[in-house]
N, C-alpha and C positions, 0 to 999 in steps of 0.2 A: 950271289946275293945273300947277305947275312940274315939269319932268322933268330928270333928269341928262342931259347931252348924251351921246348915244351909249350910254347905260347900258341902255336898253330896259326899265327898271323904274322906276316913279314914286317920287319921293322923299317924296311926301305921299300919304296914303291916307284914304279915307272910313271912318268907324267902323261897326262892325256890332254889333248887340245880340243876345246869346244868352240864352235861358232854357229850362229844362226843363219839358216839359208833363207834369204828373202823370197817371198812367193809373188808370182805375177797375178794379173787380174783374173785369169782363168785358173782357178784352183779350188779345191774343196773347202767348205767352211770348217772352222775349228770344231773339234769334237772329242769325246772320250767314250770308253767302253765300245770301241770299234774293233775291227780286225784288219790286219795287214800282213802281207808276205812278199818276199822277193822272188822274181822269176825272170831270167834272161835280161838282166840289166834294168828291170822295171820294179817299181813298188805298186802292188795292187792294194787298194784301200776300199773297205766296204762298210757302210752303215755306221751305227753308233748313235750317240746322243749329243746334240748341240743344244739349241734352245728347245728342240723337240726331237722325237725319234726320227732317224734319217733312213731313207731308202735310195741309196746312190752307190755307184761303183766307179772308181777313178783309177787311172793308170798314170804313174809318174816315171818319166825317163830320167835316169841319173846321168845320161850322156848329154841330152839336149836341155836338161833342167826345165822340162815342160810337163804340165798335167793335161790329160784328156779324159773327159767323162764318157763312160761306156754305157751301153744299154742295160737298164735294169727294170724295164717295164714289160717285157715280153712274157709269154707263157713259159713257165719253168724258172723264172727269176724269183728270188725270195722277197718277202715283204719287209717291213721295217724290222731291223734286228739290233740287239745290243748284247754285249758280253758273249758273242758267238766266237767261233774259231774259223780260220781259213788257212789251208796249206796248199802247196803247189807240187805237182808230180807229172812229169812228161807232158807239158803243155796244157794241163787241166788244173783248175782251182777247185778245191773241195771245201764247201762251207757247211758247217754243222751248228745246230742249236741257235739260241738267241731269240726265239719267237716270244711274242707277248702271249701269256697264258690266257686263254679264253675258250668258250665252247666252240668257236669257229676253228681255232688252231689245234684243238685237242685231237682231231682225227687226221691232221696233216703230218706228213713226214718232214722232219726238220733237217733235211739234207738236200743240198743243191750242188750242181756241177757247172762250171763256166769254162768253155773252150777258148783259150787265149789266141789260138790261131784263127778260128772262125769268127771270134769276137761275139759269141752268143752263148746263152744259157742252154743247157741240155736237160731234158727231163730225166730224173733219176729212175733207173730201170728196176731197182729192187724195192718196190713198194711193199707195204705191210701185208697186202692180200696175196703176195706172191708166195710160192712154196719155200722160199729161202728161210733160213733160221731167223730168230728174233733179232731186232736191232734196237739201239738205244732210243729212249724217248727224249723229247725236247728238254734241254737244260741250259743253264747259263753259268758263266764264270768257270768253265771247265778248261782243260788244256788239251792241245792236239799237237802231235809231232809226227814226222815221217821217218821211218827206218826201213831201208830196203824198199820193198814193193808194198808196204802197208802203212796205214795211219793208225796211231794209237791215241785214244781219248781216255782221259782220267777225270773222275769226279764230276764236279759241277753242282749247281743248285737246282733241284727239281721241285716244281710247284707242289705243295701239299705234302711233300716227303722230306724236304730239307736237303742237306748236303749228301752227296753220293760218294761211295767208295768203289764204284764199278770201274773196271779197266776193260775197254773194248778195243778190238782190233778190226780194221776194215782192210781187206785184201783188194788192192787196186785191180789185179788181174781177174780174179774170180767174182768180184763185186759182192762178197759175202762178209757179213758181220759175225764176229765171234766174241763171246763174253769170256775173258781170261780170268778175271777175279771179280767177285761181287760181295754181297752182304755176308756170305759165309766165310769170307777170307779172314783168317785170324791175324795175319801179319801183313803189315803194309802201312801206308800213311793214314788209313782210316778215312772217314767222311771228310771231304775237303772241297772247297771252292775258293776262287780268288787267288789261287796259287800260280806259280810259273813252272814251266817245264821246257826242256830242250833235249835233243838227241845227240849222242856221240857214239860212233861206231854201232855196236849192237845193244846199247843201253840208253834208257831214258832217265834223266835226272829231274827231280821235282823238289821245289823249295817253298816253304812257308804256306801262306794262305789262311783261310778260316776253317777251323774245325768246329762246327756249330757256330757259336758267337765268339770263339776265342782265336786270336791271332797266333800263328805258329812261327817257329824259326828252325824247323828241322829240315834235313836234307835226306832224300830217299833216292834209291837207284832200283830200276826195274831191268833185269837182265833177260833179253829175249831168248838167249840160249838155254839158260837154266829155268826160265819161266818162274823167277822168284824175286821177291823184294828184299832189299837190305837197307838198313839205316846207316848213314855215314856219320860217324862221330868225329867232329873237328872242332876244337876249341875256338873261341872268339867268332869272328865272322859277322854277318849282318844281324840286325835286331829282328824282332818279329815284324813280318811284312805281309801286306795284302795289296793287291792291285799293282804289283811290280811286273817287270819283264825279265826274261832270260834268253840269251842267245849263246851259241857255241862260238868259241874263238880259239883256233888251234886245238890244243889239248886242255882247254879250260872252259869254264862257264862264266859269262859276264851277267851280273844282275844289276839292273838300274831302277832307281826310283821306288815307288810304292810308299807305304807308310805303316806305322804301328797301328793307326786307326784310319778309317775312311776319310777323315778330315785333316790329316796331318801328312801331306806328301813330303818326300825328301828328294834330294838331288845326289844321293850317294851312288857311286859306282864301285862294285865289288867284283873281284876275280877269284874263282875257286880253281886251283890247279888240280886237275883230275888225277895226275900222276903222283904228285907230292902230297895230295890230300890236305892242302893248306889254303887258308884264305889270305887275300891281299886286298887292302883298300887302295884304290887308285885315286891320286889327287889331281885336281885340275890346275893347269897353268893359268895365271891371272891375266889372261887375254880376254876371255869371256866366261862368265859364270854360268855353269849348266843350270837348267831350269829344274825346279821341284815339280815332279809330276806323279800322278797316280791314275790308273786305268788308261795308260797310254799304250803305244806299240813301239817295239824296237825291231829294226831290220838291219842285218849286216850284209855288206857287200865286200867282194874280194875273196881271194883264195883262202885266207885265214879263217873267214867266216863260213865258207861254203864247203870246204873239202871234206869235213867230217859229218855233214848233215844227212847224207843218204845211206849211211851204214858202212860196213867194211868194203874196202876196194875189191873188186872182182878182177880176176885174171883177164888181161887185155883191155881193161878200162882206160879211157882217156883222162879220167879224173885223177891225175897224178900230181901230188903236191910238190914234187921236185921239178916239175916242168918249168923252164924259164918263163917268166911273166913279161908282158909287154909294158907294164907300168911300174915305175919305181916311185915309192912314196916314203920319204924319209923325214922323220921329225926328230930334231936334236937341239937341245938348249944351248945357247951361246953362253960364254962366261959372263956377259953383261946382263943376262936374263932375257935377251931377245930370242926369237925362234926362227930357224930357217927351214922352210918346207921346200924340198926339191922334188920336182916332178918332170917326167919326160913328156914333152908335147911335140906336135909335128907342125912344120911350116912347109906345106906342100910335100916335096919329096925328101926334105932334109930334116932329120931329127936333131933337136937341140935341147940342151938342158936349161930350163927356166927356173930361176930362183924367186920364190915369194918370201918376203921377210915380214915378220910380224913385229912391230915395234910398239911398245906400250900396250894400249888396248885397241889399236886400230888394225884392222885386217885388210891387207892388200892382196888381191887374188883369191883363189879358192883351192881347197884341197882336192876337189873333184875335177881333175884335169886328165884327159885321155889322149891316147896316141892319135887317133882320128876317129870320126864318127862312122866312117865306112866299115871299120873293123867290127863295129857293134850293131850293124844292121840286122834286122830279123832274118833268120834263115829262110830260104825259099823252099817251101814244102807244099806238097799237093794237098788239095782240099780233103779234110777229114783225117789228116795225119796229125798226131799229137806226140811227137818224139823230139826230145832235146837234141840240139846240135852237139856234136862231140867236142867242139871247141866252144865251151860255154861262155857266154858274155860275162857271167858272174865271176869267172876265173880271171878275166882281163881287167876288172876294176881294181883300183887301189883299195886297201883295207880301210873301210870307214863304217861307223855305226850311225844309223839315223834314228832319231827319236821323233815320233809323229804324234801330235796331239796330246791329250791327257788333261786332267784337271790340275790346277785351275785353268779355265779357258783364256783368261786375260781379255784385253780389249781389242785384240786383232781379229777381224772377221775371217781371214784366211787361216788354213791349217798351220799350226806351229810345227816347224821342222828344224831340228837341231842336229848338227853333225859332229861326231867325235872321231878323232884320229889318235891312236895309241902309239907311243914311241917304242922303238925296239930296245 
């Protein structure tokens, strides 16, 4: 692929296909400043703001295309949250921050755990009065990523203190928080909120956000091995952004949406090649126009989105990117401008190849087609066990990116869900 010499951004780009996924009667209301993450073929969505602050937890199955509301009223469940974070690890969802600041919440721990196998919230064991080390206070618009067996939280807006530059690590095994860098750290992104972050192998990548009241367009990397920050200098690339999202895709970072200000959302999709250290703006095929969104959530499914999220591969791991996949998802433009989407599906015992053709602006069929639903059923595990299946559902899905909610809300009462497929 040809590049402009010294430009840092590619002159040619691969096309991406967008389409909106219709929502049924049972689905969450549209919202922004919520949190979402992918786990075992599901999207988990929590809280946020619609017409008012929300206190609800939903699970969306990408196999059956159905939403289910989960319990969020029991002891141990969070109250209304906005601009919080949620990550998944070994059957558990970890939720941090996002509480409304008040005298009532000032003494509470802004950390909750949801067991996806039991379908219930669990009381966090590391309360502030315990002998463990200090833990981060409540904050909003921070970032949270998972690398190996730990969660890393950066920045956020803290009431009465402003933007934070703290980097915290939470060890899932020992349940201990550690402050890796704080106010005394001279090198790093500095005080930041409203930014995006994603993990690839042993590094966390952070882009943009607000430093005080100023929008940023810088890209930073935290290396867990060297325990050091470094700034990545790459010409061109996205503009100043706040309220955008970032996900890992193969050896790249995808950044979608956000805006130069809180009131100017965009629909741009950018790809940063972590190997070549170059930016590429991805263009949308004229089948459906991607939405302009800010304070939304992006969730990736399929081996290209999942294989690098948990850190370096360990010896004997089943998370092998070269393992043959059950689903073929191919997007290729025709000479006439039409698009052919080929997907393997099953008809009882016989596999056949079904072609879905997109002509003009009308979509026939769906990109989310699977071999069979039995292959994606929940693993049978004993009560109290929270261990991922070796044959992860996420590895069996076709490569797609889902955009959930965000401002502007529009006139639809149900959550807005857009799907993106990237060509090879």
